[in-house]
Structures are given as C-alpha cells and as structure tokens.
C-alpha positions in Angstrom: -14.1 -47.0 -62.6 -12.2 -44.6 -60.3 -12.7 -46.0 -56.8 -10.7 -44.5 -53.9 -10.6 -46.7 -50.9 -10.0 -45.5 -47.3 -9.0 -48.0 -44.6 -6.3 -48.9 -42.2 -6.8 -52.4 -40.7 -6.7 -56.1 -41.7 -10.5 -55.9 -41.7 -10.4 -53.0 -44.2 -8.5 -55.3 -46.6 -11.4 -57.8 -46.7 -13.6 -55.1 -48.3 -10.7 -53.7 -50.5 -10.1 -57.2 -51.9 -13.7 -57.6 -53.0 -13.8 -54.1 -54.6 -10.5 -54.6 -56.4 -11.6 -58.0 -57.7 -14.9 -56.6 -59.1 -14.0 -53.1 -60.2 -10.3 -52.4 -59.6 -9.1 -49.7 -57.1 -7.6 -46.5 -58.4 -5.9 -45.7 -55.1 -6.0 -46.3 -51.3 -5.8 -43.8 -48.6 -4.3 -45.2 -45.4 -1.8 -44.6 -42.6 1.9 -45.5 -43.0 2.8 -49.2 -42.9 -0.8 -50.4 -42.5 -2.2 -53.8 -43.8 -4.1 -51.8 -46.5 -0.8 -50.3 -47.7 0.7 -53.8 -47.9 -2.3 -55.0 -49.9 -2.1 -52.0 -52.3 1.6 -52.5 -53.0 1.1 -56.2 -53.6 -1.6 -55.4 -56.2 0.1 -52.3 -57.8 -2.5 -49.9 -56.5 -1.5 -46.3 -55.8 -1.1 -45.4 -52.1 -1.8 -42.0 -50.4 -0.2 -42.2 -47.0 -1.4 -39.8 -44.4 -2.5 -39.6 -40.8 -4.6 -36.6 -41.5 -7.1 -35.6 -44.2 -5.5 -32.1 -44.6 -5.6 -29.9 -47.7 -2.6 -31.6 -49.3 -4.2 -35.0 -48.9 -7.5 -33.8 -50.3 -5.7 -32.4 -53.4 -4.0 -35.7 -54.0 -7.3 -37.6 -53.9 -9.0 -35.0 -56.1 -6.3 -35.6 -58.7 -7.8 -39.1 -59.3 -11.2 -37.7 -60.3 -13.0 -40.4 -58.2 -16.3 -41.9 -59.2 -16.8 -43.4 -55.6 -15.1 -43.0 -52.3 -15.4 -46.2 -50.1 -14.6 -46.1 -46.4 -14.1 -49.3 -44.3 -12.6 -49.4 -40.8 -10.8 -46.1 -41.4 -11.2 -44.1 -38.2 -11.3 -40.5 -39.6 -14.4 -38.4 -40.5 -14.2 -37.3 -44.1 -14.4 -33.5 -44.6 -16.9 -31.8 -46.8 -14.3 -31.2 -49.5 -13.8 -35.0 -49.8 -17.5 -35.8 -49.6 -18.2 -33.6 -52.6 -15.5 -35.1 -54.8 -17.0 -38.3 -56.2 -19.1 -38.4 -59.4 -21.5 -40.8 -57.8 -21.2 -41.1 -54.0 -19.0 -41.4 -50.9 -19.9 -44.8 -49.3 -19.2 -46.2 -45.9 -19.3 -49.8 -44.7 -20.6 -49.6 -41.1 -20.7 -52.5 -38.7 -24.2 -52.3 -37.4 -27.8 -52.1 -38.5 -28.1 -48.3 -38.5 -29.4 -46.1 -37.0 -28.5 -48.4 -34.1 -25.0 -48.2 -32.8 -23.5 -45.2 -34.6 -20.0 -44.3 -33.6 -16.5 -45.9 -33.3 -17.3 -49.2 -31.5 -20.5 -50.9 -32.8 -19.1 -54.5 -32.8 -17.8 -54.7 -29.3 -20.8 -52.8 -28.1 -23.2 -55.3 -29.7 -21.4 -58.2 -28.1 -21.2 -56.5 -24.7 -24.9 -55.8 -24.8 -25.8 -59.4 -25.6 -27.3 -58.7 -29.0 -28.5 -61.7 -30.9 -28.7 -60.0 -34.3 -26.2 -57.5 -35.7 -25.4 -56.7 -39.3 -23.7 -54.3 -41.7 -25.0 -51.1 -43.4 -23.8 -49.3 -46.5 -24.5 -45.5 -46.2 -24.0 -42.5 -48.4 -21.8 -40.4 -46.1 -22.6 -36.9 -45.1 -20.8 -34.5 -42.7 -22.4 -36.1 -39.6 -20.8 -39.3 -38.3 -22.7 -42.4 -39.5 -25.8 -40.4 -40.2 -25.9 -40.8 -44.0 -28.8 -42.3 -45.9 -29.0 -46.1 -46.0 -28.3 -47.8 -49.3 -28.2 -51.5 -48.2 -28.3 -53.6 -45.1 -27.5 -57.3 -44.3 -28.3 -59.0 -41.0 -26.1 -61.4 -39.2 -26.9 -63.8 -36.3 -24.3 -63.7 -33.6 -22.8 -67.0 -32.4 -22.8 -67.7 -28.6 -19.0 -67.5 -28.5 -18.7 -64.5 -30.9 -15.7 -62.3 -30.4 -14.9 -58.9 -31.7 -12.3 -60.2 -34.3 -14.7 -62.9 -35.5 -17.6 -60.5 -35.9 -15.5 -57.8 -37.6 -14.3 -60.4 -40.1 -17.8 -61.6 -40.9 -19.4 -58.1 -41.2 -16.6 -56.9 -43.5 -17.2 -60.0 -45.7 -20.9 -59.2 -45.8 -20.2 -55.5 -46.4 -17.8 -56.3 -49.2 -20.5 -58.3 -50.9 -23.4 -55.9 -50.7 -21.4 -52.8 -51.6 -20.8 -54.3 -55.0 -24.5 -54.3 -55.6 -24.7 -50.7 -54.3 -22.1 -49.5 -56.7 -23.7 -51.3 -59.6 -27.1 -49.8 -58.7 -25.6 -46.3 -58.6 -24.1 -46.7 -62.1 -27.4 -48.1 -63.5 -29.3 -45.3 -61.8 -31.2 -47.6 -59.5 -29.8 -46.5 -56.1 -32.4 -45.3 -53.6 -30.9 -43.8 -50.5 -33.3 -44.0 -47.5 -32.9 -41.5 -44.6 -32.2 -42.9 -41.2 -34.9 -42.6 -38.5 -33.4 -40.2 -36.0 -35.8 -41.4 -33.3 -34.1 -44.8 -33.3 -30.5 -43.6 -33.1 -28.1 -45.0 -30.5 -24.4 -44.3 -30.1 -21.3 -46.2 -29.1 -18.2 -44.8 -27.5 -14.4 -45.3 -28.0 -13.3 -47.8 -25.3 -10.3 -47.1 -23.1 -8.0 -49.4 -21.2 -9.8 -48.6 -18.0 -13.1 -50.0 -19.4 -11.7 -53.5 -19.2 -10.7 -53.4 -15.6 -12.6 -55.7 -13.2 -12.6 -56.0 -9.5 -12.3 -59.7 -8.6 -14.2 -59.1 -5.3 -17.2 -57.8 -7.3 -17.0 -59.4 -10.8 -19.5 -58.0 -13.3 -22.4 -60.3 -14.3 -21.6 -59.8 -18.0 -18.0 -60.9 -17.6 -18.1 -63.5 -20.4 -19.5 -60.9 -22.8 -16.8 -58.4 -21.7 -14.1 -61.0 -22.4 -15.4 -61.6 -25.9 -16.2 -58.0 -26.7 -13.0 -56.4 -25.3 -10.6 -58.9 -27.0 -8.0 -57.8 -28.1 -8.7 -54.2 -27.0 -9.0 -52.9 -24.3 -8.9 -56.4 -22.9 -10.4 -57.6 -19.6 -7.9 -57.4 -16.8 -7.2 -57.0 -13.2 -4.3 -56.6 -10.8 -3.3 -59.2 -8.2 -0.4 -59.7 -5.9 1.6 -62.7 -6.9 4.7 -63.6 -4.7 4.5 -60.0 -3.3 4.5 -58.4 -6.7 1.5 -56.6 -8.3 0.9 -58.3 -11.6 -1.7 -57.8 -14.4 -3.9 -60.8 -15.1 -5.8 -60.8 -18.4 -8.9 -62.9 -19.2 -9.1 -64.1 -22.8 -11.7 -65.9 -24.9 -12.0 -69.7 -24.9 -11.4 -69.8 -21.1 -7.8 -68.7 -21.3 -6.0 -66.5 -18.8 -2.6 -64.7 -19.0 -0.4 -63.6 -16.2 1.8 -60.6 -17.0 5.0 -61.7 -18.8 3.7 -65.3 -19.4 1.9 -67.1 -22.2 -1.8 -67.6 -22.2 -2.9 -70.8 -20.3 -6.1 -72.7 -19.5 -8.0 -72.0 -16.2 -6.9 -75.4 -15.0 -3.2 -74.7 -15.6 -3.6 -71.3 -14.0 -5.1 -72.8 -10.8 -2.4 -75.5 -10.7 0.4 -73.0 -11.1 -0.8 -69.7 -9.5 -3.7 -70.1 -7.2 -1.6 -70.8 -4.2 0.6 -67.8 -5.0 -2.2 -65.3 -4.9 -2.9 -63.2 -1.8 -6.6 -63.8 -2.3 -8.5 -66.5 -4.2 -8.8 -65.8 -8.0 -12.2 -65.5 -9.5 -12.7 -67.6 -12.7 -15.9 -67.2 -14.7 
C-alpha cells in the first residue's frame, strides 16, 4: 500500500501513527524539523521536506505512485496535480462535522461558539477547501472544560480510527462518497493575535470560552500598567493567569502578588 501522508504538527502524528500501524506509510510530506518528520525518521519512513507544494515537490510525490494521499493538520491546499495522483483517493481528516465549520480553525471556533457536539469528517478532497464528498463522520461530545489542545487530540484519535475503515472500503470497492449540502456550509477564519485581546473595563461574556478556545494561540490577553510599566497579562485555562516574564499562577496568587500594583482593579472571570 503506497500511502503518502501530509502533516506538520503533533496532532498530525496521531493519525500518522494509526495509518503506519495498519498499512505502513510510503512517505510523509512535511515542513522542516516538524514533529511529523521526527516520527518518520524514527520509523524509517521517507521524508519529503518542503514549505511549498511546488512542481519539484509534486514530482517527488508522484515518484512514489501513491494509492492514497492522506492529509491531517497540514495547512496547505493540495493542487490539482496532486489530487489527481493517487490510484484510489486523496483523503482529508477534518476537525468538524462538515459542511459546518470549513476552513482553518474549526476546533477553536466550535469551543468559542459554545458547541456541545463536534466531530471529525473524512472527505475525498477536491480543489475547493474542505468541500469534498463525505466518506465518514464521527461525533464527539465536548466536555465543559474542553480546550483546543484537548479537542484536537481527541478528534485526531477518532479521525485516525475511522480513516482506516475508509481506506479498507475503497480497496474493497465499497466506498460511497456523499456530496456536502452547500446550503448548510459555514466557515471559520484564521485567528490572529488581536483576536485574543480583551478590554478589562468591558470583558466579553464568552471570556471562559475564549480562554479555552484561544489556548495556546492566539491566547487571551490584555495590557495593564504594573509599577508604571505596561505589561501583558495572559488568561490561561484552569483559572491560571500569567504576567509578562513570569510563570503562570493561580488567580489567588495573582491577587496576592499583583492586585495592589495595578493602576486599576484586575478583572478575573
């Protein structure tokens, strides 16, 4: 089985491990010095390192005569030349119940919006981002204290499980791609540092969800004058707070150590 895996993060490795255990991986495509590269080298899997899917990279991948391409937490849209390569299908592990939450940030968006149910979808990729036909889905019930890292871990574990069945179905001729309902499509955006800024005089109602959704990026933060110096204060999950240049601490420790130093009272959720 010639499976080429595309991924860059520690969450990608979760899916890669399951694929390699069940089928073996022919090669991985990743950015330099990523967790996926480390995983591949440890398991004697060939590595294609590139920050762009240019013609040279496409030629390297074509050399492997892939049966499947599998993408998990990769970050780049595969060009038509790549999508047409595999014998069976180019597959993507997407962290939402498509067609809801297409785009780059389905996990933090689900937490931010207070969703109770999320899930993972395996699609057959096409040239439109996250618009491919659905091959499998698995629901997941969010915990009240769910954070982005926790949810990404769980959804990649689920995705790694159901993609095994998808590949087996393709090989056996049982795969049945189902088009997405375009009337139900919603989109997510790529979050920036400014999205995590809060005004302590007018704290957002969804502050707890922001803290859990935006950890570790872009983070929930504000600026406060401490001893006459403008300092960044970060709000972290599990009721932790971090003053610029200091280690995270509990709200109680923050109040004991810093409250009297602030030019205005600090807001704690």
